[in-house]
C-alpha positions, 0 to 999 in steps of 0.5 A: 593649571592656574589653579595650583599656582593661585594656591600655591601663591597664597600658601606661600604668602600666608606663611610669609605673612604668619613668619613675619607677624611671629618674627615681629612679636619676637622682635618686640618681646626681645626690646622689652625684656632688653628695655627692662633691663637697661632701666633697671640698670639705670635705676641701680645707678641713680639711687646712690646718686640721688642720695648723694646729691640729696646729702650735698643739698642738706649739707649746703642748706645747713652751712647757708643756714648757719652763714645766714644767722643775723648777728645783733648790733647795739644801736644806741 
């Protein structure tokens, strides 16, 4: 009778371990898909923002270079 109990317990724990590994694998794949989706969404938000920041920085740089032009004074 003990042999049958050991076989049943071994089968139960083998099935539980297999189900756990399968569950973790499915969760891992779901996590990777969700992470990729969020990364793609953020990339779509950051690209226009980066273009706007670059345009503002170049505008500010052009404005600064216009104000920084030295004026010539005639010192005689």
